[in-house]
N, CA, C and O of each residue as an XYZ file, in Angstrom:
592
protein
N       0.670     -0.719      0.029
C      -0.325      0.017      0.183
C       0.766      1.190      0.064
O       1.861      1.238      0.624
N       0.167      2.155     -0.837
C       0.909      3.534     -0.422
C      -0.020      4.362     -0.973
O      -0.691      4.294     -2.003
N       0.162      6.001      0.846
C      -0.200      7.004      0.428
C       0.691      8.518     -0.756
O       1.654      9.270     -0.910
N      -0.128      8.225     -1.066
C       0.652      9.275     -2.399
C      -0.626     10.704     -2.562
O      -1.744     10.534     -3.049
N      -0.046     12.196     -1.970
C       0.093     13.617     -2.153
C       0.114     13.800     -3.252
O       0.819     13.327     -4.144
N      -1.459     15.223     -3.249
C      -0.964     15.093     -4.560
C      -2.082     16.512     -4.196
O      -3.143     16.576     -3.575
N      -1.306     17.469     -4.866
C      -1.699     19.006     -4.653
C      -3.137     19.260     -5.057
O      -3.646     20.318     -4.687
N      -3.924     18.311     -5.855
C      -4.962     19.763     -6.215
C      -6.207     18.422     -4.911
O      -7.329     18.577     -5.393
N      -6.275     17.926     -4.325
C      -6.928     16.651     -3.028
C      -6.228     15.464     -2.653
O      -5.286     14.796     -3.080
N      -7.259     15.441     -1.430
C      -6.645     14.422     -0.251
C      -5.559     13.683     -0.814
O      -5.030     13.598     -1.922
N      -5.371     13.075      0.544
C      -3.973     12.288      0.298
C      -5.022     10.474     -0.579
O      -6.230     10.306     -0.744
N      -4.204      9.822     -0.806
C      -5.163      8.696     -2.158
C      -4.137      7.728     -1.632
O      -2.943      7.922     -1.862
N      -4.573      6.646     -0.902
C      -3.991      5.429     -0.688
C      -4.203      4.371     -1.699
O      -5.355      4.459     -2.124
N      -3.613      3.506     -2.194
C      -2.845      2.796     -3.463
C      -2.984      1.128     -2.994
O      -2.013      0.790     -2.316
N      -4.076     -0.067     -3.237
C      -3.232     -0.415     -2.570
C      -2.208     -1.416     -3.749
O      -1.324     -2.192     -3.388
N      -2.550     -1.184     -4.973
C      -0.933     -1.896     -5.810
C       0.224     -0.520     -6.997
O       0.164      0.707     -7.074
N       0.913     -1.304     -7.532
C       1.506      0.270     -8.399
C       0.737     -0.337     -9.627
O       1.190      0.284    -10.588
N      -0.173     -1.211    -10.072
C      -1.128     -1.096    -11.001
C      -2.749     -0.412    -10.606
O      -3.847     -0.094    -11.063
N      -2.151     -0.465     -9.754
C      -3.908      1.344     -9.614
C      -3.637      2.275     -9.300
O      -4.345      3.245     -9.033
N      -2.152      2.104     -9.263
C      -1.582      3.496     -9.109
C      -2.039      4.150    -10.841
O      -3.018      4.754    -11.278
N      -0.880      3.692    -11.387
C      -0.555      3.779    -13.098
C      -1.940      3.984    -13.474
O      -2.446      5.106    -13.452
N      -2.329      3.339    -13.686
C      -4.033      3.599    -14.175
C      -4.502      4.498    -14.107
O      -4.612      5.316    -15.020
N      -5.352      4.703    -11.806
C      -6.150      5.798    -12.242
C      -5.205      6.976    -11.933
O      -5.757      7.933    -11.390
N      -3.695      7.102    -12.212
C      -3.038      8.659    -12.803
C      -3.226      8.453    -14.145
O      -4.402      8.722    -14.393
N      -2.713      8.148    -15.012
C      -2.949      8.368    -16.392
C      -4.631      8.335    -16.465
O      -4.885      9.123    -17.376
N      -5.570      7.943    -16.084
C      -6.888      8.569    -16.358
C      -7.211      9.832    -15.794
O      -7.994     10.640    -16.293
N      -6.523      9.981    -14.643
C      -5.985     11.363    -13.779
C      -6.483     12.651    -14.909
O      -7.378     13.317    -15.427
N      -5.164     12.349    -14.771
C      -4.428     13.439    -15.745
C      -4.948     13.496    -17.753
O      -5.333     14.457    -18.418
N      -4.792     12.488    -18.033
C      -6.172     12.073    -19.002
C      -6.788     12.618    -19.301
O      -6.661     13.121    -20.417
N      -8.395     13.018    -18.118
C      -9.426     13.184    -18.581
C      -9.438     14.740    -17.463
O     -10.380     15.522    -17.330
N      -7.915     14.812    -16.712
C      -8.330     15.716    -16.523
C      -8.734     16.618    -15.745
O      -9.190     17.753    -15.889
N      -8.439     15.776    -14.674
C      -9.757     14.976    -13.359
C      -9.115     14.850    -12.126
O      -7.909     15.095    -12.109
N      -9.673     14.516    -11.081
C      -8.833     14.160     -9.173
C      -9.058     12.357     -9.892
O      -9.801     11.673    -10.596
N      -7.529     12.314     -8.900
C      -8.677     10.469     -8.496
C      -9.558      9.717     -7.760
O      -9.997      8.572     -7.650
N      -9.614     10.468     -7.447
C     -11.765     10.081     -6.333
C     -12.594     10.541     -8.077
O     -13.440      9.683     -8.330
N     -12.545     11.198     -8.757
C     -13.261     11.491     -9.690
C     -12.630      9.902    -10.941
O     -13.100      8.806    -11.248
N     -11.675     10.501    -11.202
C     -11.167      9.344    -12.256
C     -12.111      7.104    -11.860
O     -12.649      6.149    -12.420
N     -11.377      7.899     -9.848
C     -12.064      5.858     -9.598
C     -13.282      5.968     -9.452
O     -13.981      5.020     -9.093
N     -13.656      6.931     -9.660
C     -15.682      6.633     -9.072
C     -16.284      6.462    -10.918
O     -17.396      5.992    -11.159
N     -15.758      6.720    -11.533
C     -16.070      7.157    -13.569
C     -16.216      4.470    -13.172
O     -17.029      3.548    -13.121
N     -14.524      4.821    -13.037
C     -14.237      3.955    -13.734
C     -15.200      2.099    -12.206
O     -15.037      0.890    -12.043
N     -15.797      2.889    -11.796
C     -15.690      1.797    -10.657
C     -17.274      1.482    -11.238
O     -17.798      0.369    -11.240
N     -18.152      3.269    -11.929
C     -18.994      2.593    -11.829
C     -19.948      1.845    -13.613
O     -21.085      1.438    -13.853
N     -18.568      2.034    -14.506
C     -17.933      1.431    -15.740
C     -18.196     -0.196    -15.740
O     -18.875     -0.871    -16.514
N     -17.411     -0.585    -14.589
C     -16.870     -2.384    -14.395
C     -18.422     -2.665    -13.695
O     -19.106     -3.550    -14.209
N     -19.008     -1.847    -12.432
C     -20.061     -2.614    -12.029
C     -21.531     -2.754    -12.744
O     -22.478     -3.537    -12.665
N     -21.115     -1.240    -13.690
C     -22.601     -1.857    -14.748
C     -22.419     -3.125    -15.377
O     -23.206     -4.071    -15.394
N     -20.823     -2.994    -16.102
C     -20.168     -4.206    -16.648
C     -20.560     -5.774    -16.586
O     -20.832     -6.627    -17.431
N     -20.452     -5.740    -15.123
C     -20.448     -6.898    -14.683
C     -21.726     -7.434    -13.823
O     -21.888     -8.594    -13.444
N     -22.789     -6.085    -13.549
C     -23.558     -6.931    -13.181
C     -24.757     -7.188    -13.575
O     -25.514     -6.251    -13.322
N     -25.220     -8.006    -14.055
C     -25.924     -9.268    -15.002
C     -27.652     -9.006    -15.111
O     -28.437     -9.504    -15.918
N     -27.944     -7.958    -13.895
C     -28.943     -7.005    -13.907
C     -29.162     -5.705    -13.845
O     -28.391     -4.747    -13.908
N     -30.442     -5.796    -13.698
C     -30.547     -4.401    -13.676
C     -31.867     -4.374    -11.992
O     -32.966     -4.930    -11.992
N     -31.211     -3.503    -10.684
C     -31.080     -4.254     -9.731
C     -32.658     -3.357     -9.374
O     -32.771     -2.142     -9.534
N     -33.763     -4.258     -8.876
C     -34.803     -3.304     -9.138
C     -36.651     -3.364     -7.349
O     -37.825     -3.247     -6.996
N     -34.562     -3.771     -6.969
C     -35.220     -3.324     -5.274
C     -34.629     -2.523     -4.785
O     -33.808     -1.894     -5.453
N     -34.813     -2.273     -3.544
C     -34.792     -1.395     -2.318
C     -32.798     -1.037     -2.173
O     -32.098     -2.049     -2.212
N     -32.246     -0.004     -2.059
C     -30.988      0.315     -2.412
C     -30.344     -0.050     -0.688
O     -30.768      0.470      0.343
N     -29.021     -1.274     -0.816
C     -28.594     -1.653      0.208
C     -27.589     -1.142      0.798
O     -26.652     -1.722      0.250
N     -27.135     -0.409      1.587
C     -26.224     -0.487      3.134
C     -26.204     -1.462      2.869
O     -27.176     -2.218      2.853
N     -24.090     -1.954      2.332
C     -23.476     -3.039      3.360
C     -23.194     -2.719      4.816
O     -23.420     -1.614      5.308
N     -22.609     -3.910      5.578
C     -22.765     -3.341      7.142
C     -21.898     -4.410      7.756
O     -22.101     -5.342      6.977
N     -21.248     -4.756      8.461
C     -20.859     -5.732      9.032
C     -21.097     -7.103      9.683
O     -20.320     -7.980     10.060
N     -22.859     -6.955      9.690
C     -23.235     -7.838     10.672
C     -23.520     -9.265      9.526
O     -23.846     -9.193      8.342
N     -23.288    -10.403     10.285
C     -23.442    -11.526      9.071
C     -24.618    -11.588      8.298
O     -24.711    -11.987      7.137
N     -26.206    -10.828      9.615
C     -26.955    -11.611      9.163
C     -27.595    -10.182      8.122
O     -28.721     -9.912      7.704
N     -26.253     -9.507      7.992
C     -27.162     -7.967      6.676
C     -26.672     -8.476      5.451
O     -25.571     -7.947      5.297
N     -26.893     -9.163      4.578
C     -26.462     -9.583      2.671
C     -28.406     -9.194      2.127
O     -29.617     -9.313      2.310
N     -27.284     -8.686      1.384
C     -28.308     -8.008      0.330
C     -29.705     -9.316     -0.432
O     -29.583    -10.538     -0.511
N     -30.240     -8.933     -0.627
C     -31.327     -9.896     -1.334
C     -30.541     -9.567     -3.068
O     -29.940     -8.658     -3.641
N     -30.932    -10.679     -3.290
C     -30.664    -10.793     -5.135
C     -30.770     -9.580     -6.203
O     -30.071     -9.177     -7.134
N     -31.792     -9.264     -5.702
C     -32.477     -7.624     -6.629
C     -32.050     -6.241     -5.935
O     -32.197     -5.095     -6.359
N     -31.400     -6.759     -4.575
C     -31.258     -4.984     -4.044
C     -30.176     -3.956     -4.472
O     -29.246     -4.385     -5.155
N     -30.197     -2.988     -4.225
C     -29.665     -1.926     -5.957
C     -28.498     -1.288     -4.851
O     -28.455     -0.169     -4.341
N     -27.652     -2.365     -4.708
C     -26.261     -2.495     -4.165
C     -25.087     -2.886     -5.208
O     -25.134     -3.806     -6.025
N     -23.948     -1.912     -4.980
C     -22.820     -2.216     -6.027
C     -22.019     -2.985     -5.935
O     -21.154     -2.723     -5.099
N     -21.887     -4.187     -6.648
C     -21.810     -5.229     -6.834
C     -19.946     -6.266     -6.534
O     -19.721     -7.410     -6.137
N     -18.671     -4.700     -7.133
C     -17.740     -4.563     -6.538
C     -17.812     -4.477     -4.988
O     -17.012     -5.167     -4.357
N     -18.710     -3.683     -4.306
C     -18.514     -3.536     -2.665
C     -19.122     -5.188     -2.175
O     -18.615     -6.124     -1.556
N     -20.648     -4.910     -2.909
C     -20.924     -5.977     -2.724
C     -19.123     -7.545     -2.332
O     -18.662     -7.634     -1.194
N     -18.655     -8.277     -3.304
C     -17.801     -8.889     -3.445
C     -17.373     -8.454     -2.248
O     -17.496     -9.369     -1.434
N     -16.926     -7.476     -1.760
C     -15.801     -7.522     -0.814
C     -16.698     -6.998      0.799
O     -16.354     -6.187      1.658
N     -17.621     -7.653      0.715
C     -17.955     -7.402      1.767
C     -18.335     -9.154      2.190
O     -18.255     -9.723      3.279
N     -18.935     -9.876      0.299
C     -19.039    -11.299      0.804
C     -17.454    -11.956      1.064
O     -17.418    -13.175      1.227
N     -16.372    -11.328      1.103
C     -14.915    -12.035      0.943
C     -15.344    -11.928      2.661
O     -15.735    -12.937      3.249
N     -15.198    -10.376      3.479
C     -15.789    -10.175      4.870
C     -15.845    -11.187      5.462
O     -14.977    -11.874      6.000
N     -17.789    -11.370      5.277
C     -17.959    -12.191      5.894
C     -17.010    -13.634      5.772
O     -16.331    -13.948      6.750
N     -16.999    -14.122      5.070
C     -16.104    -14.916      4.614
C     -15.805    -15.668      6.100
O     -16.147    -16.521      6.920
N     -14.800    -14.525      5.693
C     -12.860    -14.477      6.843
C     -13.630    -14.681      8.493
O     -13.456    -15.433      9.452
N     -14.241    -13.921      8.264
C     -15.304    -13.407     10.789
C     -15.842    -15.379     11.017
O     -15.571    -16.185     11.908
N     -16.694    -15.506      9.702
C     -17.398    -17.037      9.628
C     -16.043    -18.227      9.553
O     -16.156    -19.080     10.434
N     -15.504    -18.304      9.160
C     -14.097    -19.069      9.282
C     -13.674    -18.603     10.252
O     -13.255    -19.510     10.971
N     -13.479    -17.164     10.913
C     -12.792    -17.139     12.165
C     -14.034    -17.612     13.479
O     -13.484    -18.064     14.483
N     -15.057    -17.569     13.526
C     -16.326    -18.066     14.164
C     -15.856    -19.735     14.053
O     -15.530    -20.456     14.996
N     -15.932    -20.102     12.602
C     -16.419    -21.640     13.145
C     -14.951    -22.317     13.895
O     -14.985    -23.257     14.688
N     -13.772    -21.657     13.476
C     -12.702    -22.110     14.475
C     -12.510    -21.609     15.909
O     -11.440    -21.692     16.510
N     -13.302    -21.237     16.259
C     -13.099    -20.595     17.570
C     -14.762    -20.799     19.097
O     -14.749    -20.786     20.328
N     -16.091    -20.986     17.865
C     -17.548    -21.163     18.828
C     -17.410    -22.508     18.330
O     -16.453    -23.121     17.856
N     -18.558    -22.796     18.550
C     -19.362    -24.919     18.108
C     -20.330    -23.758     17.677
O     -20.475    -23.555     16.472
N     -20.991    -22.996     18.580
C     -22.605    -22.668     18.397
C     -22.454    -21.493     17.554
O     -22.948    -20.490     18.070
N     -21.862    -21.290     16.291
C     -22.098    -19.990     15.801
C     -22.129    -20.732     14.090
O     -22.348    -20.080     13.069
N     -21.928    -21.804     14.130
C     -23.043    -22.750     13.272
C     -23.749    -22.596     12.209
O     -23.339    -22.770     11.062
N     -24.650    -22.322     12.474
C     -26.314    -21.648     12.809
C     -25.977    -20.535     11.892
O     -26.585    -20.508     10.822
N     -24.765    -19.257     12.238
C     -24.994    -18.577     12.473
C     -24.573    -17.879     10.031
O     -25.036    -17.251      9.078
N     -23.037    -18.997     10.680
C     -22.247    -18.845      9.849
C     -23.265    -19.485      8.417
O     -23.514    -18.828      7.407
N     -23.597    -20.513      8.616
C     -24.761    -21.056      7.073
C     -26.042    -20.357      6.561
O     -26.631    -20.266      5.483
N     -26.172    -19.997      7.565
C     -27.832    -18.698      7.623
C     -27.011    -18.221      6.416
O     -27.240    -18.690      5.301
N     -25.796    -17.042      6.677
C     -24.212    -16.413      5.777
C     -24.514    -17.128      4.805
O     -25.478    -16.920      4.068
N     -23.636    -18.138      4.696
C     -24.029    -18.559      3.198
C     -24.811    -18.488      3.012
O     -25.307    -17.369      3.141
N     -25.458    -19.341      2.648
C     -27.079    -19.747      2.206
C     -27.273    -17.892      1.516
O     -27.628    -17.754      0.346
N     -27.090    -17.077      2.095
C     -27.974    -15.193      1.791
C     -27.000    -14.748      0.722
O     -27.197    -14.234     -0.379
N     -26.140    -15.015      1.216
C     -24.564    -14.766     -0.292
C     -25.038    -15.107     -0.999
O     -25.855    -14.406     -1.596
N     -24.687    -16.930     -1.482
C     -24.797    -17.987     -2.447
C     -26.395    -17.974     -3.088
O     -26.589    -18.444     -4.210
N     -27.416    -17.451     -2.353
C     -28.357    -16.853     -2.893
C     -27.924    -15.229     -4.371
O     -27.979    -15.027     -5.584
N     -27.496    -14.461     -2.950
C     -27.144    -13.135     -4.650
C     -26.436    -13.425     -5.322
O     -26.768    -13.301     -6.500
N     -24.918    -14.031     -5.012
C     -24.530    -14.300     -6.321
C     -24.751    -14.962     -7.367
O     -24.277    -14.777     -8.488
N     -25.759    -16.053     -6.881
C     -27.131    -16.354     -8.223
C     -27.384    -15.574     -8.913
O     -26.835    -15.649    -10.012
N     -27.963    -14.869     -8.761
C     -28.320    -13.751     -9.083
C     -27.805    -13.057     -9.816
O     -28.047    -13.010    -11.022
N     -26.940    -12.343     -9.174
C     -25.600    -11.091     -9.413
C     -24.467    -11.488     -9.620
O     -23.666    -10.629     -9.251
N     -23.625    -13.015    -10.329
C     -22.378    -13.053    -10.650
C     -22.472    -12.957    -11.617
O     -23.294    -13.528    -12.334
N     -21.193    -11.777    -12.094
C     -20.842    -11.983    -13.830
C     -21.070    -12.703    -15.267
O     -21.315    -12.272    -16.394
N     -20.868    -14.062    -14.688
C     -21.074    -14.565    -15.556
C     -22.292    -15.352    -15.712
O     -23.099    -15.258    -14.786
N     -22.770    -16.561    -17.280
C     -23.754    -17.302    -16.039
C     -23.021    -18.651    -15.264
O     -23.402    -19.155    -14.208
N     -21.646    -19.161    -16.256
C     -21.227    -19.840    -15.444
C     -20.793    -19.892    -13.131
O     -20.694    -20.960    -12.527
N     -20.703    -19.038    -12.710
C     -20.689    -18.684    -11.891
C     -21.513    -18.480    -11.686
O     -21.245    -18.368    -10.490
N     -22.635    -18.246    -11.725
C     -24.056    -17.642    -11.537
C     -24.751    -19.443    -11.052
O     -25.265    -19.694     -9.962
N     -24.578    -20.369    -12.101
C     -24.991    -21.807    -12.409
C     -24.074    -22.384    -10.675
O     -24.704    -22.460     -9.620
N     -23.037    -22.607    -10.752
C     -22.125    -22.114     -9.425
C     -23.045    -22.194     -8.180
O     -23.462    -23.136     -7.505
N     -23.201    -20.878     -8.134
C     -24.137    -20.442     -7.423
C     -24.800    -20.485     -6.745
O     -24.794    -20.035     -5.599
N     -25.726    -21.184     -7.431
C     -27.536    -21.609     -7.698
C     -27.154    -22.959     -6.803
O     -27.360    -23.006     -5.590
N     -26.732    -23.748     -7.354
C     -26.049    -25.165     -6.932
C     -25.730    -25.028     -5.874
O     -26.567    -25.602     -5.178
N     -24.526    -24.325     -4.910
C     -25.206    -24.107     -3.610
C     -25.713    -23.598     -3.470
O     -25.931    -24.065     -2.352
N     -26.501    -22.631     -3.528
C     -27.340    -21.843     -2.606
C     -28.627    -23.227     -2.104
O     -29.086    -23.458     -0.985
N     -28.911    -23.936     -3.449
C     -29.678    -25.422     -3.368
C     -29.372    -26.297     -2.362
O     -30.244    -26.720     -1.603
N     -28.124    -26.637     -2.271
C     -27.137    -27.951     -1.363
C     -27.433    -27.170     -0.458
O     -28.090    -27.885      0.299
N     -27.365    -25.578      0.244
C     -27.493    -25.518      1.287
C     -28.583    -25.281      1.600
O     -28.961    -25.843      2.629
N     -29.265    -24.650      1.106
C     -31.119    -24.325      1.732
C     -31.611    -25.433      2.220
O     -32.477    -25.237      3.072
N     -31.341    -26.674      1.960
C     -32.198    -27.272      1.907
C     -31.654    -28.584      3.629
O     -31.896    -29.729      4.012
N     -30.770    -27.244      4.122
C     -30.191    -28.515      5.196
C     -31.039    -26.800      6.275
O     -31.627    -25.778      5.920
N     -30.664    -27.310      7.438
C     -31.688    -26.457      8.732
C     -31.788    -24.747      8.434
O     -31.959    -24.086      9.458
N     -31.706    -24.024      7.233
C     -32.182    -23.277      7.063
C     -32.944    -22.956      6.321
O     -33.093    -21.734      6.306
N     -33.850    -23.765      5.304
C     -34.235    -23.267      4.851
C     -34.765    -22.122      3.452
O     -33.839    -21.333      3.633
N     -35.054    -21.891      3.009
C     -35.131    -21.613      1.782
C     -33.819    -20.082      2.157
O     -32.662    -19.887      1.786
N     -34.924    -19.174      3.177
C     -34.345    -18.286      2.944
C     -33.505    -17.646      3.799
O     -33.465    -16.440      4.044
N     -32.481    -18.989      4.472
C     -31.392    -18.450      5.592
C     -31.902    -19.019      7.125
O     -31.402    -19.867      7.864
N     -33.206    -18.112      7.277
C     -33.975    -18.585      8.100
C     -33.665    -19.551      9.400
O     -33.876    -20.762      9.469
N     -33.325    -19.025     10.017
C     -33.311    -20.552     11.146
C     -33.802    -20.197     12.119
O     -33.411    -20.959     13.003
N     -34.840    -19.037     12.752
C     -35.052    -19.589     14.128
C     -36.860    -18.952     13.276
O     -37.912    -19.059     13.907
């Protein structure tokens, strides 16, 4: 990670040199800011990666494992992917330490599988998640991942 200080905006922290090179090129090419070109790039990628036009409510992502967007939610799929990865890591840690957390982990897994069965970028990924959803939802969690 590298933080760069620009004279025309607040400091920006990059994850990689490639991110920095791409965003700086766009910044100077479009005479914009890093945040401005990042927002444009993210919007273009999101539109390309999201296979549906979401018609549900706007969904605010959070750190609660019970909080997973429904498949039709208006949510940035790139941010949803990052949130799903955080949830997966948290679930992994819960299963390593607390035996009674398995039900919460199953519920979270069912909800994310349902979401990605509709919102994954490719038909192959949607099919894979649909199979996972079907397999997981026949267990104690039921179809919606509700455990109680």
